[in-house]
mmCIF file of the N, C-alpha and C atoms, coordinates in Angstrom:
data_MODEL
# 
_entry.id   MODEL 
# 
loop_
_atom_site.group_PDB 
_atom_site.id 
_atom_site.type_symbol 
_atom_site.label_atom_id 
_atom_site.label_alt_id 
_atom_site.label_comp_id 
_atom_site.label_asym_id 
_atom_site.label_entity_id 
_atom_site.label_seq_id 
_atom_site.pdbx_PDB_ins_code 
_atom_site.Cartn_x 
_atom_site.Cartn_y 
_atom_site.Cartn_z 
_atom_site.occupancy 
_atom_site.B_iso_or_equiv 
_atom_site.pdbx_formal_charge 
_atom_site.auth_seq_id 
_atom_site.auth_comp_id 
_atom_site.auth_asym_id 
_atom_site.auth_atom_id 
_atom_site.pdbx_PDB_model_num 
ATOM 1   N N  . MET A 1 1  ? 186.289 209.278 34.243 1.00 0.00 ? 1  MET A N  1 
ATOM 2   C CA . MET A 1 1  ? 184.886 209.162 34.586 1.00 0.00 ? 1  MET A CA 1 
ATOM 3   C C  . MET A 1 1  ? 184.519 207.679 34.724 1.00 0.00 ? 1  MET A C  1 
ATOM 4   N N  . ALA A 1 2  ? 183.806 207.355 35.762 1.00 0.00 ? 2  ALA A N  1 
ATOM 5   C CA . ALA A 1 2  ? 183.411 205.969 36.012 1.00 0.00 ? 2  ALA A CA 1 
ATOM 6   C C  . ALA A 1 2  ? 182.395 205.499 34.979 1.00 0.00 ? 2  ALA A C  1 
ATOM 7   N N  . GLN A 1 3  ? 182.521 204.253 34.603 1.00 0.00 ? 3  GLN A N  1 
ATOM 8   C CA . GLN A 1 3  ? 181.578 203.667 33.660 1.00 0.00 ? 3  GLN A CA 1 
ATOM 9   C C  . GLN A 1 3  ? 180.303 203.294 34.416 1.00 0.00 ? 3  GLN A C  1 
ATOM 10  N N  . ARG A 1 4  ? 179.181 203.712 33.864 1.00 0.00 ? 4  ARG A N  1 
ATOM 11  C CA . ARG A 1 4  ? 177.893 203.429 34.500 1.00 0.00 ? 4  ARG A CA 1 
ATOM 12  C C  . ARG A 1 4  ? 177.178 202.337 33.723 1.00 0.00 ? 4  ARG A C  1 
ATOM 13  N N  . LEU A 1 5  ? 176.798 201.284 34.408 1.00 0.00 ? 5  LEU A N  1 
ATOM 14  C CA . LEU A 1 5  ? 176.107 200.167 33.776 1.00 0.00 ? 5  LEU A CA 1 
ATOM 15  C C  . LEU A 1 5  ? 174.758 199.961 34.457 1.00 0.00 ? 5  LEU A C  1 
ATOM 16  N N  . HIS A 1 6  ? 173.751 199.665 33.641 1.00 0.00 ? 6  HIS A N  1 
ATOM 17  C CA . HIS A 1 6  ? 172.392 199.478 34.142 1.00 0.00 ? 6  HIS A CA 1 
ATOM 18  C C  . HIS A 1 6  ? 171.827 198.169 33.607 1.00 0.00 ? 6  HIS A C  1 
ATOM 19  N N  . LEU A 1 7  ? 171.309 197.344 34.496 1.00 0.00 ? 7  LEU A N  1 
ATOM 20  C CA . LEU A 1 7  ? 170.708 196.063 34.142 1.00 0.00 ? 7  LEU A CA 1 
ATOM 21  C C  . LEU A 1 7  ? 169.191 196.198 34.178 1.00 0.00 ? 7  LEU A C  1 
ATOM 22  N N  . VAL A 1 8  ? 168.531 195.787 33.101 1.00 0.00 ? 8  VAL A N  1 
ATOM 23  C CA . VAL A 1 8  ? 167.070 195.769 33.058 1.00 0.00 ? 8  VAL A CA 1 
ATOM 24  C C  . VAL A 1 8  ? 166.635 194.306 33.117 1.00 0.00 ? 8  VAL A C  1 
ATOM 25  N N  . PHE A 1 9  ? 165.772 194.002 34.077 1.00 0.00 ? 9  PHE A N  1 
ATOM 26  C CA . PHE A 1 9  ? 165.293 192.630 34.249 1.00 0.00 ? 9  PHE A CA 1 
ATOM 27  C C  . PHE A 1 9  ? 163.889 192.664 34.840 1.00 0.00 ? 9  PHE A C  1 
ATOM 28  N N  . GLY A 1 10 ? 163.200 191.545 34.752 1.00 0.00 ? 10 GLY A N  1 
ATOM 29  C CA . GLY A 1 10 ? 161.861 191.494 35.316 1.00 0.00 ? 10 GLY A CA 1 
ATOM 30  C C  . GLY A 1 10 ? 161.297 190.099 35.294 1.00 0.00 ? 10 GLY A C  1 
ATOM 31  N N  . GLY A 1 11 ? 160.077 190.007 35.763 1.00 0.00 ? 11 GLY A N  1 
ATOM 32  C CA . GLY A 1 11 ? 159.396 188.728 35.794 1.00 0.00 ? 11 GLY A CA 1 
ATOM 33  C C  . GLY A 1 11 ? 158.108 188.830 36.573 1.00 0.00 ? 11 GLY A C  1 
ATOM 34  N N  . GLU A 1 12 ? 157.494 187.687 36.750 1.00 0.00 ? 12 GLU A N  1 
ATOM 35  C CA . GLU A 1 12 ? 156.221 187.639 37.459 1.00 0.00 ? 12 GLU A CA 1 
ATOM 36  C C  . GLU A 1 12 ? 156.470 187.584 38.959 1.00 0.00 ? 12 GLU A C  1 
ATOM 37  N N  . LEU A 1 13 ? 155.761 188.428 39.695 1.00 0.00 ? 13 LEU A N  1 
ATOM 38  C CA . LEU A 1 13 ? 155.916 188.509 41.142 1.00 0.00 ? 13 LEU A CA 1 
ATOM 39  C C  . LEU A 1 13 ? 154.894 187.628 41.855 1.00 0.00 ? 13 LEU A C  1 
ATOM 40  N N  . VAL A 1 14 ? 155.228 187.199 43.053 1.00 0.00 ? 14 VAL A N  1 
ATOM 41  C CA . VAL A 1 14 ? 154.304 186.433 43.887 1.00 0.00 ? 14 VAL A CA 1 
ATOM 42  C C  . VAL A 1 14 ? 153.122 187.322 44.267 1.00 0.00 ? 14 VAL A C  1 
ATOM 43  N N  . ASP A 1 15 ? 153.430 188.557 44.641 1.00 0.00 ? 15 ASP A N  1 
ATOM 44  C CA . ASP A 1 15 ? 152.425 189.524 45.091 1.00 0.00 ? 15 ASP A CA 1 
ATOM 45  C C  . ASP A 1 15 ? 152.782 190.871 44.469 1.00 0.00 ? 15 ASP A C  1 
ATOM 46  N N  . PRO A 1 16 ? 151.833 191.530 43.795 1.00 0.00 ? 16 PRO A N  1 
ATOM 47  C CA . PRO A 1 16 ? 152.143 192.815 43.152 1.00 0.00 ? 16 PRO A CA 1 
ATOM 48  C C  . PRO A 1 16 ? 152.593 193.911 44.128 1.00 0.00 ? 16 PRO A C  1 
ATOM 49  N N  . GLN A 1 17 ? 152.335 193.725 45.415 1.00 0.00 ? 17 GLN A N  1 
ATOM 50  C CA . GLN A 1 17 ? 152.728 194.714 46.418 1.00 0.00 ? 17 GLN A CA 1 
ATOM 51  C C  . GLN A 1 17 ? 154.164 194.519 46.909 1.00 0.00 ? 17 GLN A C  1 
ATOM 52  N N  . LYS A 1 18 ? 154.795 193.423 46.482 1.00 0.00 ? 18 LYS A N  1 
ATOM 53  C CA . LYS A 1 18 ? 156.154 193.114 46.934 1.00 0.00 ? 18 LYS A CA 1 
ATOM 54  C C  . LYS A 1 18 ? 157.058 192.908 45.728 1.00 0.00 ? 18 LYS A C  1 
ATOM 55  N N  . SER A 1 19 ? 158.311 192.589 45.959 1.00 0.00 ? 19 SER A N  1 
ATOM 56  C CA . SER A 1 19 ? 159.237 192.403 44.835 1.00 0.00 ? 19 SER A CA 1 
ATOM 57  C C  . SER A 1 19 ? 159.880 191.018 44.809 1.00 0.00 ? 19 SER A C  1 
ATOM 58  N N  . ALA A 1 20 ? 159.170 190.011 45.325 1.00 0.00 ? 20 ALA A N  1 
ATOM 59  C CA . ALA A 1 20 ? 159.662 188.628 45.282 1.00 0.00 ? 20 ALA A CA 1 
ATOM 60  C C  . ALA A 1 20 ? 159.140 187.960 44.010 1.00 0.00 ? 20 ALA A C  1 
ATOM 61  N N  . PHE A 1 21 ? 160.051 187.368 43.247 1.00 0.00 ? 21 PHE A N  1 
ATOM 62  C CA . PHE A 1 21 ? 159.663 186.722 41.995 1.00 0.00 ? 21 PHE A CA 1 
ATOM 63  C C  . PHE A 1 21 ? 159.016 185.365 42.252 1.00 0.00 ? 21 PHE A C  1 
ATOM 64  N N  . ARG A 1 22 ? 158.020 185.050 41.430 1.00 0.00 ? 22 ARG A N  1 
ATOM 65  C CA . ARG A 1 22 ? 157.333 183.755 41.517 1.00 0.00 ? 22 ARG A CA 1 
ATOM 66  C C  . ARG A 1 22 ? 158.290 182.613 41.176 1.00 0.00 ? 22 ARG A C  1 
ATOM 67  N N  . ASP A 1 23 ? 159.096 182.800 40.139 1.00 0.00 ? 23 ASP A N  1 
ATOM 68  C CA . ASP A 1 23 ? 160.029 181.755 39.689 1.00 0.00 ? 23 ASP A CA 1 
ATOM 69  C C  . ASP A 1 23 ? 161.324 182.438 39.238 1.00 0.00 ? 23 ASP A C  1 
ATOM 70  N N  . VAL A 1 24 ? 162.345 182.411 40.079 1.00 0.00 ? 24 VAL A N  1 
ATOM 71  C CA . VAL A 1 24 ? 163.591 183.109 39.744 1.00 0.00 ? 24 VAL A CA 1 
ATOM 72  C C  . VAL A 1 24 ? 164.283 182.523 38.518 1.00 0.00 ? 24 VAL A C  1 
ATOM 73  N N  . SER A 1 25 ? 163.996 181.268 38.195 1.00 0.00 ? 25 SER A N  1 
ATOM 74  C CA . SER A 1 25 ? 164.604 180.684 36.995 1.00 0.00 ? 25 SER A CA 1 
ATOM 75  C C  . SER A 1 25 ? 163.964 181.218 35.714 1.00 0.00 ? 25 SER A C  1 
ATOM 76  N N  . ALA A 1 26 ? 162.839 181.920 35.858 1.00 0.00 ? 26 ALA A N  1 
ATOM 77  C CA . ALA A 1 26 ? 162.147 182.477 34.694 1.00 0.00 ? 26 ALA A CA 1 
ATOM 78  C C  . ALA A 1 26 ? 162.311 183.992 34.585 1.00 0.00 ? 26 ALA A C  1 
ATOM 79  N N  . ILE A 1 27 ? 163.260 184.568 35.326 1.00 0.00 ? 27 ILE A N  1 
ATOM 80  C CA . ILE A 1 27 ? 163.484 186.014 35.251 1.00 0.00 ? 27 ILE A CA 1 
ATOM 81  C C  . ILE A 1 27 ? 163.948 186.377 33.846 1.00 0.00 ? 27 ILE A C  1 
ATOM 82  N N  . ASP A 1 28 ? 163.347 187.419 33.309 1.00 0.00 ? 28 ASP A N  1 
ATOM 83  C CA . ASP A 1 28 ? 163.670 187.912 31.968 1.00 0.00 ? 28 ASP A CA 1 
ATOM 84  C C  . ASP A 1 28 ? 164.797 188.940 32.084 1.00 0.00 ? 28 ASP A C  1 
ATOM 85  N N  . ILE A 1 29 ? 165.984 188.583 31.616 1.00 0.00 ? 29 ILE A N  1 
ATOM 86  C CA . ILE A 1 29 ? 167.113 189.516 31.586 1.00 0.00 ? 29 ILE A CA 1 
ATOM 87  C C  . ILE A 1 29 ? 167.027 190.248 30.251 1.00 0.00 ? 29 ILE A C  1 
ATOM 88  N N  . VAL A 1 30 ? 166.621 191.502 30.297 1.00 0.00 ? 30 VAL A N  1 
ATOM 89  C CA . VAL A 1 30 ? 166.439 192.287 29.073 1.00 0.00 ? 30 VAL A CA 1 
ATOM 90  C C  . VAL A 1 30 ? 167.790 192.694 28.506 1.00 0.00 ? 30 VAL A C  1 
ATOM 91  N N  . GLY A 1 31 ? 168.688 193.185 29.371 1.00 0.00 ? 31 GLY A N  1 
ATOM 92  C CA . GLY A 1 31 ? 170.013 193.560 28.903 1.00 0.00 ? 31 GLY A CA 1 
ATOM 93  C C  . GLY A 1 31 ? 170.731 194.493 29.852 1.00 0.00 ? 31 GLY A C  1 
ATOM 94  N N  . ILE A 1 32 ? 171.980 194.778 29.500 1.00 0.00 ? 32 ILE A N  1 
ATOM 95  C CA . ILE A 1 32 ? 172.820 195.718 30.248 1.00 0.00 ? 32 ILE A CA 1 
ATOM 96  C C  . ILE A 1 32 ? 173.063 196.908 29.333 1.00 0.00 ? 32 ILE A C  1 
ATOM 97  N N  . TYR A 1 33 ? 172.890 198.107 29.886 1.00 0.00 ? 33 TYR A N  1 
ATOM 98  C CA . TYR A 1 33 ? 172.947 199.332 29.090 1.00 0.00 ? 33 TYR A CA 1 
ATOM 99  C C  . TYR A 1 33 ? 173.979 200.304 29.667 1.00 0.00 ? 33 TYR A C  1 
ATOM 100 N N  . PRO A 1 34 ? 174.614 201.091 28.793 1.00 0.00 ? 34 PRO A N  1 
ATOM 101 C CA . PRO A 1 34 ? 175.694 201.976 29.233 1.00 0.00 ? 34 PRO A CA 1 
ATOM 102 C C  . PRO A 1 34 ? 175.224 203.285 29.864 1.00 0.00 ? 34 PRO A C  1 
ATOM 103 N N  . ASP A 1 35 ? 173.936 203.572 29.757 1.00 0.00 ? 35 ASP A N  1 
ATOM 104 C CA . ASP A 1 35 ? 173.424 204.808 30.345 1.00 0.00 ? 35 ASP A CA 1 
ATOM 105 C C  . ASP A 1 35 ? 171.977 204.604 30.777 1.00 0.00 ? 35 ASP A C  1 
ATOM 106 N N  . TYR A 1 36 ? 171.532 205.475 31.664 1.00 0.00 ? 36 TYR A N  1 
ATOM 107 C CA . TYR A 1 36 ? 170.190 205.333 32.223 1.00 0.00 ? 36 TYR A CA 1 
ATOM 108 C C  . TYR A 1 36 ? 169.117 205.525 31.162 1.00 0.00 ? 36 TYR A C  1 
ATOM 109 N N  . ALA A 1 37 ? 169.321 206.438 30.240 1.00 0.00 ? 37 ALA A N  1 
ATOM 110 C CA . ALA A 1 37 ? 168.313 206.701 29.205 1.00 0.00 ? 37 ALA A CA 1 
ATOM 111 C C  . ALA A 1 37 ? 168.034 205.453 28.370 1.00 0.00 ? 37 ALA A C  1 
ATOM 112 N N  . SER A 1 38 ? 169.064 204.734 27.988 1.00 0.00 ? 38 SER A N  1 
ATOM 113 C CA . SER A 1 38 ? 168.893 203.494 27.219 1.00 0.00 ? 38 SER A CA 1 
ATOM 114 C C  . SER A 1 38 ? 168.198 202.431 28.058 1.00 0.00 ? 38 SER A C  1 
ATOM 115 N N  . ALA A 1 39 ? 168.602 202.323 29.312 1.00 0.00 ? 39 ALA A N  1 
ATOM 116 C CA . ALA A 1 39 ? 167.981 201.346 30.210 1.00 0.00 ? 39 ALA A CA 1 
ATOM 117 C C  . ALA A 1 39 ? 166.512 201.683 30.427 1.00 0.00 ? 39 ALA A C  1 
ATOM 118 N N  . TYR A 1 40 ? 166.226 202.957 30.592 1.00 0.00 ? 40 TYR A N  1 
ATOM 119 C CA . TYR A 1 40 ? 164.842 203.390 30.803 1.00 0.00 ? 40 TYR A CA 1 
ATOM 120 C C  . TYR A 1 40 ? 163.977 203.071 29.588 1.00 0.00 ? 40 TYR A C  1 
ATOM 121 N N  . ALA A 1 41 ? 164.503 203.293 28.398 1.00 0.00 ? 41 ALA A N  1 
ATOM 122 C CA . ALA A 1 41 ? 163.754 202.988 27.171 1.00 0.00 ? 41 ALA A CA 1 
ATOM 123 C C  . ALA A 1 41 ? 163.448 201.492 27.090 1.00 0.00 ? 41 ALA A C  1 
ATOM 124 N N  . ALA A 1 42 ? 164.414 200.649 27.424 1.00 0.00 ? 42 ALA A N  1 
ATOM 125 C CA . ALA A 1 42 ? 164.206 199.196 27.413 1.00 0.00 ? 42 ALA A CA 1 
ATOM 126 C C  . ALA A 1 42 ? 163.197 198.795 28.485 1.00 0.00 ? 42 ALA A C  1 
ATOM 127 N N  . TRP A 1 43 ? 163.341 199.367 29.674 1.00 0.00 ? 43 TRP A N  1 
ATOM 128 C CA . TRP A 1 43 ? 162.413 199.087 30.773 1.00 0.00 ? 43 TRP A CA 1 
ATOM 129 C C  . TRP A 1 43 ? 160.993 199.484 30.386 1.00 0.00 ? 43 TRP A C  1 
ATOM 130 N N  . LYS A 1 44 ? 160.847 200.668 29.833 1.00 0.00 ? 44 LYS A N  1 
ATOM 131 C CA . LYS A 1 44 ? 159.522 201.178 29.465 1.00 0.00 ? 44 LYS A CA 1 
ATOM 132 C C  . LYS A 1 44 ? 158.854 200.281 28.428 1.00 0.00 ? 44 LYS A C  1 
ATOM 133 N N  . GLY A 1 45 ? 159.616 199.837 27.444 1.00 0.00 ? 45 GLY A N  1 
ATOM 134 C CA . GLY A 1 45 ? 159.068 198.950 26.418 1.00 0.00 ? 45 GLY A CA 1 
ATOM 135 C C  . GLY A 1 45 ? 158.555 197.650 27.008 1.00 0.00 ? 45 GLY A C  1 
ATOM 136 N N  . LYS A 1 46 ? 159.340 197.041 27.891 1.00 0.00 ? 46 LYS A N  1 
ATOM 137 C CA . LYS A 1 46 ? 158.925 195.784 28.522 1.00 0.00 ? 46 LYS A CA 1 
ATOM 138 C C  . LYS A 1 46 ? 157.749 196.008 29.472 1.00 0.00 ? 46 LYS A C  1 
ATOM 139 N N  . ALA A 1 47 ? 157.793 197.084 30.240 1.00 0.00 ? 47 ALA A N  1 
ATOM 140 C CA . ALA A 1 47 ? 156.718 197.371 31.190 1.00 0.00 ? 47 ALA A CA 1 
ATOM 141 C C  . ALA A 1 47 ? 155.399 197.609 30.454 1.00 0.00 ? 47 ALA A C  1 
ATOM 142 N N  . GLN A 1 48 ? 155.448 198.352 29.362 1.00 0.00 ? 48 GLN A N  1 
ATOM 143 C CA . GLN A 1 48 ? 154.225 198.617 28.603 1.00 0.00 ? 48 GLN A CA 1 
ATOM 144 C C  . GLN A 1 48 ? 153.713 197.366 27.901 1.00 0.00 ? 48 GLN A C  1 
ATOM 145 N N  . ALA A 1 49 ? 154.613 196.492 27.484 1.00 0.00 ? 49 ALA A N  1 
ATOM 146 C CA . ALA A 1 49 ? 154.202 195.260 26.797 1.00 0.00 ? 49 ALA A CA 1 
ATOM 147 C C  . ALA A 1 49 ? 153.516 194.276 27.746 1.00 0.00 ? 49 ALA A C  1 
ATOM 148 N N  . THR A 1 50 ? 153.755 194.422 29.049 1.00 0.00 ? 50 THR A N  1 
ATOM 149 C CA . THR A 1 50 ? 153.186 193.486 30.025 1.00 0.00 ? 50 THR A CA 1 
ATOM 150 C C  . THR A 1 50 ? 152.182 194.162 30.954 1.00 0.00 ? 50 THR A C  1 
ATOM 151 N N  . VAL A 1 51 ? 151.665 195.304 30.550 1.00 0.00 ? 51 VAL A N  1 
ATOM 152 C CA . VAL A 1 51 ? 150.783 196.098 31.406 1.00 0.00 ? 51 VAL A CA 1 
ATOM 153 C C  . VAL A 1 51 ? 149.504 195.347 31.794 1.00 0.00 ? 51 VAL A C  1 
ATOM 154 N N  . ASP A 1 52 ? 149.063 194.395 31.005 1.00 0.00 ? 52 ASP A N  1 
ATOM 155 C CA . ASP A 1 52 ? 147.834 193.657 31.307 1.00 0.00 ? 52 ASP A CA 1 
ATOM 156 C C  . ASP A 1 52 ? 148.012 192.613 32.411 1.00 0.00 ? 52 ASP A C  1 
ATOM 157 N N  . ASN A 1 53 ? 149.235 192.310 32.785 1.00 0.00 ? 53 ASN A N  1 
ATOM 158 C CA . ASN A 1 53 ? 149.503 191.348 33.856 1.00 0.00 ? 53 ASN A CA 1 
ATOM 159 C C  . ASN A 1 53 ? 149.993 192.117 35.083 1.00 0.00 ? 53 ASN A C  1 
ATOM 160 N N  . ALA A 1 54 ? 149.126 192.250 36.068 1.00 0.00 ? 54 ALA A N  1 
ATOM 161 C CA . ALA A 1 54 ? 149.455 193.033 37.267 1.00 0.00 ? 54 ALA A CA 1 
ATOM 162 C C  . ALA A 1 54 ? 150.625 192.454 38.058 1.00 0.00 ? 54 ALA A C  1 
ATOM 163 N N  . HIS A 1 55 ? 150.947 191.188 37.850 1.00 0.00 ? 55 HIS A N  1 
ATOM 164 C CA . HIS A 1 55 ? 152.039 190.554 38.589 1.00 0.00 ? 55 HIS A CA 1 
ATOM 165 C C  . HIS A 1 55 ? 153.401 190.708 37.908 1.00 0.00 ? 55 HIS A C  1 
ATOM 166 N N  . MET A 1 56 ? 153.420 191.208 36.685 1.00 0.00 ? 56 MET A N  1 
ATOM 167 C CA . MET A 1 56 ? 154.691 191.389 35.967 1.00 0.00 ? 56 MET A CA 1 
ATOM 168 C C  . MET A 1 56 ? 155.309 192.729 36.337 1.00 0.00 ? 56 MET A C  1 
ATOM 169 N N  . ARG A 1 57 ? 156.594 192.715 36.636 1.00 0.00 ? 57 ARG A N  1 
ATOM 170 C CA . ARG A 1 57 ? 157.323 193.946 36.950 1.00 0.00 ? 57 ARG A CA 1 
ATOM 171 C C  . ARG A 1 57 ? 158.704 193.880 36.330 1.00 0.00 ? 57 ARG A C  1 
ATOM 172 N N  . TYR A 1 58 ? 159.153 195.027 35.879 1.00 0.00 ? 58 TYR A N  1 
ATOM 173 C CA . TYR A 1 58 ? 160.515 195.168 35.366 1.00 0.00 ? 58 TYR A CA 1 
ATOM 174 C C  . TYR A 1 58 ? 161.228 196.209 36.203 1.00 0.00 ? 58 TYR A C  1 
ATOM 175 N N  . PHE A 1 59 ? 162.530 196.020 36.352 1.00 0.00 ? 59 PHE A N  1 
ATOM 176 C CA . PHE A 1 59 ? 163.350 196.864 37.215 1.00 0.00 ? 59 PHE A CA 1 
ATOM 177 C C  . PHE A 1 59 ? 164.612 197.308 36.483 1.00 0.00 ? 59 PHE A C  1 
ATOM 178 N N  . ILE A 1 60 ? 165.164 198.424 36.946 1.00 0.00 ? 60 ILE A N  1 
ATOM 179 C CA . ILE A 1 60 ? 166.477 198.884 36.486 1.00 0.00 ? 60 ILE A CA 1 
ATOM 180 C C  . ILE A 1 60 ? 167.408 198.816 37.691 1.00 0.00 ? 60 ILE A C  1 
ATOM 181 N N  . ALA A 1 61 ? 168.461 198.027 37.565 1.00 0.00 ? 61 ALA A N  1 
ATOM 182 C CA . ALA A 1 61 ? 169.467 197.921 38.627 1.00 0.00 ? 61 ALA A CA 1 
ATOM 183 C C  . ALA A 1 61 ? 170.703 198.699 38.194 1.00 0.00 ? 61 ALA A C  1 
ATOM 184 N N  . HIS A 1 62 ? 171.210 199.518 39.086 1.00 0.00 ? 62 HIS A N  1 
ATOM 185 C CA . HIS A 1 62 ? 172.403 200.315 38.812 1.00 0.00 ? 62 HIS A CA 1 
ATOM 186 C C  . HIS A 1 62 ? 173.632 199.479 39.168 1.00 0.00 ? 62 HIS A C  1 
ATOM 187 N N  . LEU A 1 63 ? 174.158 198.753 38.186 1.00 0.00 ? 63 LEU A N  1 
ATOM 188 C CA . LEU A 1 63 ? 175.292 197.860 38.438 1.00 0.00 ? 63 LEU A CA 1 
ATOM 189 C C  . LEU A 1 63 ? 176.531 198.620 38.888 1.00 0.00 ? 63 LEU A C  1 
ATOM 190 N N  . HIS A 1 64 ? 176.710 199.834 38.393 1.00 0.00 ? 64 HIS A N  1 
ATOM 191 C CA . HIS A 1 64 ? 177.885 200.617 38.777 1.00 0.00 ? 64 HIS A CA 1 
ATOM 192 C C  . HIS A 1 64 ? 177.864 200.934 40.274 1.00 0.00 ? 64 HIS A C  1 
ATOM 193 N N  . ARG A 1 65 ? 176.693 201.072 40.855 1.00 0.00 ? 65 ARG A N  1 
ATOM 194 C CA . ARG A 1 65 ? 176.615 201.331 42.298 1.00 0.00 ? 65 ARG A CA 1 
ATOM 195 C C  . ARG A 1 65 ? 177.066 200.109 43.087 1.00 0.00 ? 65 ARG A C  1 
ATOM 196 N N  . LEU A 1 66 ? 176.697 198.922 42.617 1.00 0.00 ? 66 LEU A N  1 
ATOM 197 C CA . LEU A 1 66 ? 177.141 197.696 43.287 1.00 0.00 ? 66 LEU A CA 1 
ATOM 198 C C  . LEU A 1 66 ? 178.652 197.557 43.207 1.00 0.00 ? 66 LEU A C  1 
ATOM 199 N N  . ARG A 1 67 ? 179.189 197.861 42.041 1.00 0.00 ? 67 ARG A N  1 
ATOM 200 C CA . ARG A 1 67 ? 180.642 197.774 41.847 1.00 0.00 ? 67 ARG A CA 1 
ATOM 201 C C  . ARG A 1 67 ? 181.348 198.771 42.761 1.00 0.00 ? 67 ARG A C  1 
ATOM 202 N N  . ASP A 1 68 ? 180.803 199.988 42.866 1.00 0.00 ? 68 ASP A N  1 
ATOM 203 C CA . ASP A 1 68 ? 181.396 201.007 43.726 1.00 0.00 ? 68 ASP A CA 1 
ATOM 204 C C  . ASP A 1 68 ? 181.340 200.591 45.195 1.00 0.00 ? 68 ASP A C  1 
ATOM 205 N N  . GLU A 1 69 ? 180.249 199.932 45.603 1.00 0.00 ? 69 GLU A N  1 
ATOM 206 C CA . GLU A 1 69 ? 180.140 199.451 46.981 1.00 0.00 ? 69 GLU A CA 1 
ATOM 207 C C  . GLU A 1 69 ? 181.195 198.393 47.267 1.00 0.00 ? 69 GLU A C  1 
ATOM 208 N N  . GLU A 1 70 ? 181.439 197.513 46.286 1.00 0.00 ? 70 GLU A N  1 
ATOM 209 C CA . GLU A 1 70 ? 182.461 196.479 46.468 1.00 0.00 ? 70 GLU A CA 1 
ATOM 210 C C  . GLU A 1 70 ? 183.838 197.107 46.647 1.00 0.00 ? 70 GLU A C  1 
ATOM 211 N N  . LYS A 1 71 ? 184.128 198.140 45.866 1.00 0.00 ? 71 LYS A N  1 
ATOM 212 C CA . LYS A 1 71 ? 185.420 198.823 45.991 1.00 0.00 ? 71 LYS A CA 1 
ATOM 213 C C  . LYS A 1 71 ? 185.546 199.460 47.368 1.00 0.00 ? 71 LYS A C  1 
ATOM 214 N N  . ARG A 1 72 ? 184.464 200.119 47.810 1.00 0.00 ? 72 ARG A N  1 
ATOM 215 C CA . ARG A 1 72 ? 184.491 200.781 49.107 1.00 0.00 ? 72 ARG A CA 1 
ATOM 216 C C  . ARG A 1 72 ? 184.669 199.750 50.221 1.00 0.00 ? 72 ARG A C  1 
ATOM 217 N N  . ASP A 1 73 ? 183.921 198.646 50.144 1.00 0.00 ? 73 ASP A N  1 
ATOM 218 C CA . ASP A 1 73 ? 184.041 197.597 51.162 1.00 0.00 ? 73 ASP A CA 1 
ATOM 219 C C  . ASP A 1 73 ? 185.443 197.003 51.184 1.00 0.00 ? 73 ASP A C  1 
ATOM 220 N N  . SER A 1 74 ? 186.037 196.798 50.013 1.00 0.00 ? 74 SER A N  1 
ATOM 221 C CA . SER A 1 74 ? 187.399 196.260 49.933 1.00 0.00 ? 74 SER A CA 1 
ATOM 222 C C  . SER A 1 74 ? 188.391 197.223 50.570 1.00 0.00 ? 74 SER A C  1 
ATOM 223 N N  . ALA A 1 75 ? 188.210 198.515 50.327 1.00 0.00 ? 75 ALA A N  1 
ATOM 224 C CA . ALA A 1 75 ? 189.102 199.518 50.899 1.00 0.00 ? 75 ALA A CA 1 
ATOM 225 C C  . ALA A 1 75 ? 188.966 199.542 52.418 1.00 0.00 ? 75 ALA A C  1 
ATOM 226 N N  . GLU A 1 76 ? 187.732 199.402 52.914 1.00 0.00 ? 76 GLU A N  1 
ATOM 227 C CA . GLU A 1 76 ? 187.516 199.398 54.356 1.00 0.00 ? 76 GLU A CA 1 
ATOM 228 C C  . GLU A 1 76 ? 188.167 198.177 54.999 1.00 0.00 ? 76 GLU A C  1 
ATOM 229 N N  . VAL A 1 77 ? 188.063 197.026 54.363 1.00 0.00 ? 77 VAL A N  1 
ATOM 230 C CA . VAL A 1 77 ? 188.690 195.807 54.886 1.00 0.00 ? 77 VAL A CA 1 
ATOM 231 C C  . VAL A 1 77 ? 190.202 195.965 54.889 1.00 0.00 ? 77 VAL A C  1 
ATOM 232 N N  . SER A 1 78 ? 190.762 196.515 53.814 1.00 0.00 ? 78 SER A N  1 
ATOM 233 C CA . SER A 1 78 ? 192.210 196.726 53.739 1.00 0.00 ? 78 SER A CA 1 
ATOM 234 C C  . SER A 1 78 ? 192.677 197.669 54.837 1.00 0.00 ? 78 SER A C  1 
ATOM 235 N N  . ALA A 1 79 ? 191.907 198.713 55.093 1.00 0.00 ? 79 ALA A N  1 
ATOM 236 C CA . ALA A 1 79 ? 192.273 199.669 56.133 1.00 0.00 ? 79 ALA A CA 1 
ATOM 237 C C  . ALA A 1 79 ? 192.242 199.007 57.509 1.00 0.00 ? 79 ALA A C  1 
ATOM 238 N N  . LEU A 1 80 ? 191.288 198.130 57.722 1.00 0.00 ? 80 LEU A N  1 
ATOM 239 C CA . LEU A 1 80 ? 191.191 197.440 59.009 1.00 0.00 ? 80 LEU A CA 1 
ATOM 240 C C  . LEU A 1 80 ? 192.331 196.457 59.212 1.00 0.00 ? 80 LEU A C  1 
ATOM 241 N N  . GLU A 1 81 ? 192.805 195.868 58.122 1.00 0.00 ? 81 GLU A N  1 
ATOM 242 C CA . GLU A 1 81 ? 193.890 194.888 58.209 1.00 0.00 ? 81 GLU A CA 1 
ATOM 243 C C  . GLU A 1 81 ? 195.230 195.551 58.493 1.00 0.00 ? 81 GLU A C  1 
ATOM 244 N N  . ASN A 1 82 ? 195.368 196.817 58.159 1.00 0.00 ? 82 ASN A N  1 
ATOM 245 C CA . ASN A 1 82 ? 196.652 197.524 58.353 1.00 0.00 ? 82 ASN A CA 1 
ATOM 246 C C  . ASN A 1 82 ? 196.758 198.164 59.697 1.00 0.00 ? 82 ASN A C  1 
# 
């Protein structure tokens, strides 16, 4: 079974309607979690703690999906080279 990793991060956005950060050097890396439930709990805690700031947003990134895409892309490149 593939290992699933989830990254929780957030920060202040330039515009609440978009997802561009005001200052990428100030992004809050909450942590990496082994399952979605743990990541969701961390995300929810941070999101609720910053609810008074409309520009603050937290996200859950599925790191395992990025890793799987890299594997697929590598396989496609290898197939093209052969």
